[in-house]
N, C-alpha and C positions, 0 to 999 in steps of 0.2 A: 438325197433322199435316203432315209434309213430303211432297213429291211422291213421294219414294222409299218412303214408308211406306204409300201407297195400295194397297189390296188385300192387305196383309200380315196375317197371323194373329198375334195376341198371346195367348200361353198362359203361365200361371203354373204352375210345377211345383215339387216339392220333391225335392231330391237330397241325400242324406246330411244330413238335418235342416236344410237351408238352402233358402230360397225363391229361385227364379230366374224372371224374366219373360223369355221367349224370343219374339222377333219374327222371323217368317220366312214363307216361302211354303208350308210344309207345313201340313196340317190339324192341328187340335187333337189328334185321336186319335193321329196319328203322333208328334207331339212328346211326348205323354204316354208312349207306348210307349218311345221313345228314353230319356226321363228315367228311366223305371222300370228299364230295362236298365242304365243307368249306375249308378243307385242300387244295384241288385242286385250289380253287379260290384264296386263299392266296398265293400259290406258283406261280400262273399265274401273280398276281399283282406284287409280289416282283421281278419276272424275268424282268419286264419292269421298275421297280422303286427300284433298289437294295439298295438305301440309306435310305429307309423308316424304321423307328423304329417300333417295334411290335405294339404299341398302334395305330399309324397312319395306319398301315397295317390292323389291326382289324377293324378300322372305315371305311376304304375304302372297305373292304370286306362286311361289313354290308350295306353300301350305295349301292354297286353294287347288292347285294342280294335283297335288298328292291326294287330297281329299276326294277329288273327282275320280282319280285312278283307283283308289281303294273301293269306292262305291261301284265302279264299273267291274272291278275284279270280283267283288262279291256277287254281283248280278251274273257275271260270266260263270263263276263256280256253281252257283245255284242252277243255272240253265244247263250246264254240262252234267250235273248230277241228275237232273230231271230227264235229260236225253238218255243217259245210261240206264236209268230206271225203266224208261219206255222200251229201250232195246232189250233189256233183260226180260221184261214181261212179254215182248213179242217173240222172244226165243223159247219161252216156256210152253 
């Protein structure tokens, strides 16, 4: 095990009928949740587009996931700005 692997968590998951071993800092439960969501997204996309090859399916999954992330990030930023505004008003 290399120095950089010390303290890392190794988790094997299945995504779209393939096994992947993921090594990282997140706990096993988190990695399994992420993998389950990726698998579910892929299966939802393929249900509506059954002719997609795996590479296109993976790209569409990534695009959909990033789109969701950007929307959530925008909502989060707006909420944080609103909270900061309220805190500032309360301090005046």
